[in-house]
N, C-alpha and C positions, 0 to 999 in steps of 0.2 A: 504494500500500500504506500503510495507516495505521500509526501508532506501535505500537498493540497487536499488529498482525500482524508488524511488524518485530521486536519484542521476542520474540514467540513463535517466529518463525523462528530467531532467535539461539539460543534455548533448545533447539530441535529439532536444529539443526546441531551443537551442542556437547553434546548428550545431557544437558542439565540439567533439573531440575524445580524448581518453586516450591511451597512448602507454607506454610500459615498456622500459626504456632506462637504461640498467645496473641494478642498484638496486632501482631506483626511477621511479615512474610513472609521466608522463608529460601530462598535459592538453594542447591540441593543437587546435587553432581556425581554421576557414575555410580557412584562408590565410596561413596555415601551420606554424604559429608562436607559440612558446611555451608561454603559459600564466603563468603557475606555475608548480611546482613539489611537489611531496609528497612521503613519504616512502610507503604508502599504497594507493590503489585506492581511498578509501573514503577520506583520508586526501587531496589528490590532488584535487578531485572534490570539497570538502568543501572549500578549499582555493580559487578555482575559483569562487565559489558562493560568498564568502566573498569579494573578489576583485571587483566583479561586483556590490555588494550592498553597499560598503563603499565609500562614496564620497571622503574621504581623500586619497583613493587609485586610484581614477579615472585616474590620469595622468600616473600611472604605469601599467594600464590594457591594454596597447598596445603592449604586448609581452615582456615587460621589467621587469615585476615583477617576479622574480624567487626566 
């Protein structure tokens, strides 16, 4: 499975979407809150994965970590 497929699989499992807003990609949760942004699709999704895995970022994972 390639990186793009793994990232898409993560998005699907967690019911997240990615939208292009201007020049940055935004990862959006099921409640339509922006979780994080990135210059590329991969960067945005990797940030979302990091935020969900890092206990020190848990309090910021409620749509406030940009």
